[in-house]
C-alpha positions in Angstrom: -2.4 33.7 -34.9 -0.2 35.0 -37.7 0.3 38.8 -37.4 -0.4 39.3 -41.1 -4.1 38.6 -40.4 -6.0 41.8 -40.6 -8.6 40.4 -38.2 -6.1 39.3 -35.7 -4.2 42.6 -36.0 -7.3 44.4 -34.6 -6.6 42.7 -31.3 -2.8 42.2 -31.1 -0.3 44.9 -30.9 3.3 44.0 -31.7 6.4 46.0 -31.4 10.1 45.3 -30.9 9.9 46.4 -27.2 6.4 45.3 -26.2 3.9 42.6 -26.8 0.3 42.8 -25.6 -2.2 40.0 -26.1 -5.9 40.8 -25.6 -7.9 38.2 -23.6 -8.5 34.8 -25.1 -12.3 35.1 -24.7 -12.6 38.2 -26.9 -10.0 37.1 -29.4 -11.6 33.6 -29.8 -15.0 35.2 -30.4 -13.7 37.5 -33.0 -11.8 34.8 -34.8 -14.8 32.6 -34.8 -16.6 35.1 -37.0 -13.8 35.0 -39.6 -14.4 33.1 -42.8 -13.0 29.5 -42.7 -10.6 30.0 -45.5 -9.0 33.0 -43.6 -8.8 31.0 -40.5 -7.2 28.1 -42.3 -4.3 30.2 -43.5 -4.0 32.8 -40.7 -4.5 30.9 -37.5 -2.1 28.3 -36.1 -2.2 26.0 -33.1 1.4 25.4 -32.2 0.6 23.1 -29.2 -2.5 21.3 -30.3 -1.7 20.5 -34.0 1.6 18.8 -33.2 -0.1 16.7 -30.6 -2.9 15.7 -33.0 -0.4 14.8 -35.7 1.6 12.7 -33.3 -1.4 10.6 -32.3 -2.6 10.3 -35.9 0.8 9.1 -36.9 0.6 6.4 -34.2 -3.0 5.3 -34.9 -4.2 6.8 -38.1 -7.4 8.1 -36.4 -8.7 9.8 -33.2 -12.0 8.6 -32.0 -12.6 11.7 -29.9 -10.8 14.9 -29.3 -11.8 16.4 -25.9 -11.0 20.1 -25.6 -10.8 21.3 -22.0 -11.9 25.0 -21.9 -12.7 27.5 -19.2 -15.9 29.6 -19.0 -15.9 31.4 -15.6 -19.0 33.2 -14.6 -17.1 36.0 -12.7 -16.6 38.8 -15.2 -13.5 40.0 -13.3 -11.6 36.9 -14.3 -13.1 35.5 -17.4 -11.4 37.6 -20.0 -8.8 34.9 -20.5 -11.3 32.0 -20.7 -10.8 29.7 -23.7 -14.5 28.7 -24.3 -14.5 30.6 -27.7 -11.1 29.1 -28.6 -12.6 25.7 -28.1 -15.6 26.6 -30.3 -13.2 27.9 -32.9 -11.1 24.6 -33.0 -14.3 22.6 -33.1 -15.3 24.7 -36.1 -12.2 24.4 -38.2 -10.5 21.1 -37.2 -13.0 18.8 -39.0 -12.0 20.4 -42.3 -8.3 20.0 -41.5 -8.4 16.6 -39.9 -11.0 14.4 -41.5 -9.8 11.4 -39.4 -10.9 12.9 -36.1 -14.3 11.3 -35.6 -15.7 13.5 -32.8 -14.8 16.7 -31.1 -16.2 17.6 -27.7 -15.8 20.5 -25.3 -15.3 19.8 -21.6 -16.2 23.2 -20.1 -14.8 24.1 -16.7 -17.3 26.8 -15.6 -18.4 26.2 -12.0 -15.0 25.3 -10.7 -12.1 27.7 -10.0 -9.5 26.5 -12.6 -6.7 27.7 -10.4 -7.6 25.4 -7.5 -5.9 22.1 -8.3 -7.9 20.1 -5.7 -11.3 21.3 -7.1 -10.1 20.6 -10.6 -9.0 17.1 -9.6 -12.5 16.3 -8.3 -14.1 17.9 -11.4 -12.0 15.8 -13.8 -12.6 12.7 -11.8 -16.3 13.2 -12.2 -16.4 14.4 -15.8 -13.7 12.6 -17.7 -15.4 9.2 -17.6 -18.5 10.6 -19.2 -16.5 11.9 -22.2 -14.1 8.9 -22.3 -15.6 5.9 -20.6 -12.8 4.0 -18.8 -13.7 0.5 -20.1 -14.4 1.7 -23.6 -11.2 3.7 -24.0 -8.2 1.9 -25.6 -5.7 4.7 -25.2 -6.0 8.1 -23.6 -3.6 10.9 -24.4 -3.7 13.9 -22.0 -1.8 16.8 -23.5 -0.3 18.6 -20.5 1.3 21.6 -22.1 0.1 25.3 -22.2 -3.1 26.3 -20.5 -3.5 26.6 -16.7 -0.8 24.6 -14.8 -3.3 23.7 -12.1 -5.6 22.1 -14.6 -2.8 20.3 -16.3 -1.6 18.8 -13.0 -5.1 17.7 -12.1 -5.7 16.3 -15.6 -2.4 14.3 -15.5 -3.2 12.8 -12.1 -6.8 11.9 -12.7 -6.0 10.5 -16.2 -3.3 8.3 -14.7 -5.6 7.1 -11.9 -8.5 6.4 -14.2 -6.9 4.9 -17.2 -3.7 3.5 -15.7 -1.6 1.8 -18.4 -4.0 3.1 -21.1 -2.8 6.6 -20.2 -0.1 8.2 -22.5 0.6 11.7 -21.4 2.3 14.0 -23.9 3.8 17.4 -23.6 4.6 19.8 -26.4 7.7 22.0 -26.4 6.8 25.4 -27.8 8.8 26.8 -30.7 10.8 30.0 -30.2 8.9 33.2 -29.8 10.1 34.5 -33.1 8.8 31.4 -34.9 5.4 32.0 -33.2 5.3 35.6 -34.3 5.9 34.7 -38.0 3.8 31.6 -37.9 6.6 29.5 -39.1 7.0 27.0 -36.2 5.2 24.3 -34.5 5.9 22.7 -31.1 7.8 19.5 -30.6 6.0 16.5 -29.0 7.7 14.8 -26.1 5.9 11.7 -24.7 5.9 11.6 -20.9 7.0 8.2 -19.5 4.6 6.9 -16.8 7.3 4.6 -15.4 8.4 6.9 -12.5 4.8 7.6 -11.6 3.8 4.0 -11.7 6.9 3.0 -9.8 6.3 5.5 -7.0 2.6 4.6 -6.8 3.5 0.9 -6.6 6.1 1.5 -3.9 3.7 3.6 -1.9 1.0 0.8 -2.2 3.5 -1.9 -1.2 4.6 0.1 1.8 0.9 0.6 2.9 0.3 -3.2 2.6 3.4 -4.3 4.4 3.1 -1.7 7.2 0.1 -3.9 8.1 1.9 -7.1 7.2 -0.4 -7.8 4.4 2.1 -9.6 2.2 -0.5 -11.1 -0.3 -1.9 -7.6 -0.9 1.6 -6.4 -1.7 2.1 -9.3 -4.1 -1.1 -8.4 -5.8 0.2 -4.9 -6.5 3.4 -6.2 -8.0 1.5 -8.6 -10.2 -0.8 -5.9 -11.5 1.8 -3.2 -12.1 5.3 -4.7 -11.9 7.0 -1.3 -12.3 9.6 -1.3 -9.5 13.2 -2.0 -8.9 14.2 -5.6 -8.0 10.6 -6.8 -8.6 11.5 -10.5 -8.6 13.5 -10.3 -5.3 10.8 -8.3 -3.6 8.1 -10.6 -4.7 10.0 -13.7 -3.5 10.6 -12.1 -0.1 6.9 -11.3 0.2 6.0 -14.9 -0.6 8.5 -16.0 2.0 7.0 -13.7 4.6 3.4 -14.9 3.8 4.4 -18.6 3.9 6.3 -18.0 7.2 3.3 -16.3 8.7 1.4 -19.5 8.1 4.2 -21.5 9.7 4.9 -23.2 6.4 8.6 -22.6 6.9 9.9 -25.4 4.6 8.0 -24.0 1.7 8.8 -20.4 2.6 12.6 -20.9 2.3 12.3 -22.1 -1.3 11.5 -18.5 -2.3 14.8 -17.3 -0.8 17.3 -19.9 -2.0 18.0 -18.1 -5.2 19.0 -14.9 -3.2 21.1 -16.6 -0.5 24.2 -14.4 -1.3 22.5 -11.5 0.5 23.5 -11.4 4.1 20.0 -10.6 5.4 18.5 -13.5 3.5 21.2 -15.8 4.5 20.5 -15.0 8.1 16.8 -15.8 7.6 17.7 -19.1 5.9 20.1 -20.1 8.6 17.5 -19.5 11.3 15.0 -21.6 9.4 17.2 -24.6 9.0 16.3 -26.1 12.3 13.3 -24.3 13.9 13.5 -25.1 17.6 10.6 -24.7 19.9 12.3 -21.6 21.3 12.5 -20.0 17.8 8.9 -21.0 17.1 7.8 -19.3 20.2 9.6 -16.1 19.1 7.8 -16.5 15.8 4.5 -16.9 17.5 5.2 -13.7 19.5 5.8 -11.8 16.2 2.4 -13.1 14.9 0.7 -11.9 18.1 2.2 -8.4 17.6 0.9 -8.3 14.1 -2.6 -9.3 15.1 -2.6 -6.9 18.0 -1.4 -4.2 15.5 -4.2 -5.0 13.1 -6.9 -5.4 15.9 -7.5 -9.0 14.7 -9.0 -10.1 18.0 -10.3 -13.5 16.8 -6.9 -14.5 15.4 -5.1 -13.0 18.4 -7.1 -15.1 20.9 -6.5 -18.2 18.9 -2.7 -17.6 18.8 -2.5 -16.5 22.5 -4.0 -19.9 23.3 -1.4 -21.7 21.1 1.4 -19.6 22.5 0.3 -20.3 26.1 0.1 -24.0 25.5 3.5 -24.2 23.9 5.2 -21.9 26.5 4.0 -24.4 29.1 5.3 -27.2 27.0 8.7 -25.5 26.7 9.0 -25.1 30.5 7.8 -28.7 31.1 10.4 -30.0 28.6 13.1 -28.0 30.2 12.4 -29.2 33.7 11.8 -32.9 32.8 14.2 -33.4 29.9 11.4 -35.3 28.0 12.5 -34.0 24.6 9.4 -33.7 22.3 6.8 -33.9 25.0 4.1 -35.3 22.8 2.1 -38.1 24.4 4.3 -39.9 27.0 3.9 -43.3 28.7 2.5 -43.3 32.3 5.7 -44.9 33.5 7.8 -42.1 31.9 5.4 -39.5 33.3 5.5 -41.0 36.9 9.3 -40.9 36.8 9.0 -37.1 36.6 6.1 -36.4 39.0 4.3 -37.9 41.9 0.7 -38.4 40.6 -1.4 -38.8 37.4 -4.6 -38.0 39.2 -7.0 -35.9 37.0 -4.9 -36.1 33.9 -6.2 -37.4 30.6 -4.8 -40.7 29.3 -5.4 -42.9 26.3 -4.0 -46.3 25.4 -1.6 -46.3 28.3 -0.2 -42.8 27.5 -0.7 -39.5 29.2 -2.1 -36.9 26.8 0.2 -33.9 26.6 -2.1 -31.0 27.3 -1.7 -27.7 29.3 -3.1 -29.6 32.3 -0.3 -32.2 31.9 2.4 -29.6 31.4 1.2 -27.7 34.5 1.2 -30.8 36.6 4.8 -31.5 35.6 5.9 -28.0 36.2 4.2 -27.6 39.6 5.6 -30.9 40.9 9.1 -29.8 39.9 8.6 -26.4 41.6 7.4 -28.2 44.8 10.6 -30.3 44.6 12.6 -27.1 44.3 13.9 -28.4 40.9 12.4 -25.5 38.9 12.7 -22.6 41.1 13.8 -20.3 38.2 10.4 -20.8 36.6 8.3 -20.2 39.7 7.5 -16.5 39.1 7.2 -16.9 35.3 4.9 -19.9 35.6 2.7 -18.1 38.2 2.3 -15.1 35.8 1.6 -17.4 32.8 -1.2 -19.2 34.6 -3.1 -15.9 34.8 -3.6 -16.2 31.0 -5.5 -19.6 31.3 -8.8 -17.9 30.8 -7.7 -16.7 27.3 -6.7 -20.4 26.6 -10.2 -21.5 27.6 -11.9 -19.0 25.3 -9.6 -20.1 22.5 -10.9 -23.6 22.9 -14.4 -22.3 22.7 -13.7 -20.5 19.5 -12.1 -23.6 18.0 -15.3 -25.6 18.5 -18.1 -23.1 18.1 -19.1 -20.5 15.5 -18.7 -17.5 17.6 -17.0 -14.1 17.6 -15.1 -12.1 20.2 -14.3 -8.4 20.7 -11.9 -6.6 22.9 -14.6 -5.9 25.5 -15.4 -9.6 25.9 -11.6 -10.2 26.1 -11.4 -7.6 28.9 -14.0 -9.6 30.9 -11.6 -12.6 30.9 -8.8 -10.7 32.7 -9.6 -9.3 36.1 -8.3 -5.9 37.1 -6.4 -7.5 40.0 -4.6 -9.9 37.6 -3.9 -7.1 35.2 -2.5 -4.9 38.0 -0.4 -7.8 39.4 1.0 -8.6 36.0 1.6 -5.0 35.2 3.5 -4.3 38.3 5.5 -7.6 38.2 6.5 -7.2 34.6 6.6 -3.4 34.4 3.9 -3.2 31.8 1.8 -0.1 31.0 -1.6 -1.0 32.5 -3.4 1.7 30.6 -2.7 0.1 27.2 -5.4 -1.8 25.4 -5.8 -5.4 26.6 -4.4 -6.9 23.4 -1.3 -4.7 23.6 -1.1 -5.4 27.3 -1.2 -9.2 26.8 1.3 -9.0 24.0 3.8 -7.0 26.1 3.3 -9.3 29.1 3.8 -12.5 27.0 6.9 -10.9 25.5 8.4 -10.2 29.0 7.6 -13.7 30.1 9.2 -15.2 27.0 12.3 -13.2 27.5 12.5 -14.3 31.1 11.9 -18.0 30.3 14.4 -18.0 27.4 16.8 -15.8 29.4 17.1 -13.3 26.5 17.2 -9.5 26.9 15.2 -8.7 23.7 13.2 -10.6 21.0 13.2 -8.7 17.7 10.1 -8.9 15.5 11.3 -10.9 12.5 8.7 -9.3 10.3 10.0 -5.8 11.0 13.4 -7.0 9.7 11.7 -8.4 6.6 9.8 -5.2 6.1 13.0 -3.1 6.5 14.7 -5.3 4.0 11.9 -4.8 1.5 12.0 -1.0 2.0 15.7 -0.9 1.4 15.4 -3.1 -1.7 12.6 -0.9 -3.1 14.4 2.4 -2.4 18.1 1.6 -1.7 18.8 5.2 -0.4 15.7 5.4 1.8 14.6 3.6 5.0 11.2 3.7 6.6 11.1 1.1 9.4 7.8 0.2 10.9 8.0 -0.9 14.5 5.4 -2.5 16.7 
């Protein structure tokens, strides 16, 4: 208020050395009783008026001006409440701004305005009733002056509710001397949402890829797109999703344009000729993902596939029959002593786990596969999981971890745990995953098998935030 106003002067004492402002509740009530022509010339709004003028300049009209005011019930604290200031603005603004269609008060009365968490919940509930999300074209929260806790809550909730329709603005106050003389108005400074959207997008992408949900992460980028290196990140996500589905040829197409990066070049080099050994490593990564996400159904299906192909790898290694698809009886008999009990069709032996086992067992008896004796013995303990996998393939049925537990006897678990140095108290899916990893390392004669998808995730983290790293390990 301008100090020349006699009405205002009753409540404001000004001197060169001291300034005392009486509470907003009493001041607003007193001013509300003033004649409108006095108010028009003697009362200024150095924050609100510049904000209103800025929006009117942009759009020519304001459909609704929502004034957030406080009206606390506790008399010890309510002297500074702005309820009467809101009523005052609602009284005089229509005469000053004919192109504001409606003015409403949003009264914070039953919530402590100094508790940001309570204010957040309050705005989340109340804002949509004043500015329906679907019916609002643009929402301008003014986050200057007032109670900082309310401003922070308003900004966060408005951003969450209205997304890209939210245009926060702040108003820089004029110097105190200009306020005293009534000669100055604030300066409007729009607040860019880009850093807020970027950080939200990065956080959401991290959440998705921590669970290896690459399609979910792609959806976030397509909806918002506000992040560094969006095209590269999106292509790597598409690559990871395609690779998870074993569509490796199609997956590499997403990385070809980025082959100058050393990490991507390494991925492309590995994908050029996917050997059975590399595919087994890949299957192990998928098992780890499904164990991490408690996807028991998919886990059992993939354990069955992993089991069958690990047998196939050993059989191929001990016989030298390269692809080990369906082989002729003559070729089969040259590598073993009998075809009794094996499935055949059109003169060929069908390559099934039973066939692979027969080949391996004969070679072990002939002492021509001694290095696989222990590994093969351990691997055969997972045959029950393979059987339930076949059941799931041919029946509409579900499975949970308890049912899976029933397939693995305590004796087998104890034997595997001791032999492979596996924690026997782990959940069965984690136990099986660890055991199969140890078996694969022994069979491939490798000391470690890194999870490819952890490497992909780490690359995405570094690409999103080059100075930060947040590796997720299984």
